N, C-alpha and C positions, 0 to 999 in steps of 0.2 A: 823608811823606818821612822816611827814616831819618836819624838823627843819629849820627854817628860818636862812639864813646866811650860810647855808651849801649846796650850789647848787650841785645837782647830787650825793651828798654823801649818802643821805637817800631817798628811793623812796617815792613818793606821791601816794595817792589813788585817783582814779577818778571814778565817776559813769558815764556810757555811756548809755543814754536812747534812745531807738529806738522809734521815734515819728511817729505815724501813723495818718496822717490827714484824711484818709479814713476809720476810725475805724467802721463806720456804714455801710460800703459797704460790699457786699457779698465777701466771701473768694475767693482767686484765684483758678484756676483749679488745680486738683491733679497733673497734669504734671508740672505746674509752681511751685507748692509747693515742689515737689520732687527735682526739680533742685535747688531751693533756699535752701532746707535743705542740699543737697550735698555740695553746695558752702559754706554755712555758717559753716557746719561741718569741712570742710577743713580749713577755716579761724580760727575757734576755735582751731583746732589742732595746727596751727602756734602760736597762743597766748599762749597755754599751754606749748608748747615746748620752747617758749621764756621766760617762767616763770613769765608772767605778769598777766595772767587771774586768778583771785581769786574766782570769782563766775559769774554766768550769767544764764539767763533763759528767756523764752517767757511767755507772760501773755495772758490769755484768753480774748476775747472781753468783753467790758464793760457790755454787757447784762447779764453776769454771776456775775457781781460785785454789790457791795453796796457802797454807799457814806454816810459817817456820817458827818453832818454839825454841827459845834460848834457855838451856838448862845449866845447872851448876856444873862447874868444871869445864866450861867452854863447849859442851856438846850441843848439837842442834838436832831437832827432829822435824820432819816435814809431814804434814797432814794434808790429804787431798780434801777438797770441798765436796759436798756442802757441809757447812759447819752447823749441824743440827743443835748443838748445845748452846749456840749463840742466840740470845733473845733479840738483839738488834744488830743490824748491819748497815754500813754506809752504802747507800744506793747511788749517790752522786755528790757533787761538791761544786762550790764556787769559791774563787778567791776574789775578794773585793777590797778596794782601797777607798775607805771613807774617813770622815773626820772624827767619828766616835762610834762606840758600840751602840749608842742610842740611835744614830743615823742608820746603822746596819739593821737594827730591830725594825725601824720604820719601813725600810725597804722590804724586809722579809714579810712583814704584814701585808704587803701588796702582792706577794707571790701566789700564783694559783696552787691548788692542792697538788703536791708532788706525788701522792699515792692515792689516786681517786678510789673511793669506795672503802677506804680504811683509815683509821687514825694514824697519823705520822707526825714527826717532828722535824724541824730544821734547827740544828744546833749551831750556835755562833761562838767561835773561839778565836781570840786574838793570837797573832803570831808573837813570839818573843822578840824583843828588841835588845840590842847589846846592853842598854842601860839597866835592863832587868837583872843582869848578872853581876853588876858592880865590878869590883876589882878582879873577880875570877875571869872576866872577859878582857884579857890583856890586849894592848895595842897589836901584838904579834898575831893573836887569834883574830882580831878584827881585820888585819891585813889579809890573813889566809882566807877568811870568809869573803872579803871583797874580791880577792883573786878568783875564788871558786865561782862566785856569781858572774864575774866578767867572762869566765870561760864558758859557763852555761849559756850566757847571752850570745857569745860568738858562735857556739854550736847551733843554736836555734836559728841563726841567720844563714847558715850554710845550706 
């Protein structure tokens, strides 16, 4: 977790979303996909060797997904994909731990095109830190969050 007032001393975590504006389009050819996988694999190797990649994966198209909508009064509705009304969908993500958003941008500039043959974006968003919430994030909430993270880490080791 980053600590405000301590620039570059403690890494910050960022989510990098690969945005696919053509999510409803047919998949690229196998040749294009093989090239993209090779280039992305080499880029991921660089991230791992630099020690900044903490997680990352691709997501199946929205036709395989479901969307849960939270409505007034506590009701929920479930919609099956594909989500034709959506202009952009997340196609994949990375979680990186770097010293600043500027460092994250520099790494993304080195990334191969994640959507060969069409324009796409990689959105960089920082994670919240407890300090971002001020007094609303009480020591009790911090302890609960720490306990949850520890439980997740234990589960991942099993």
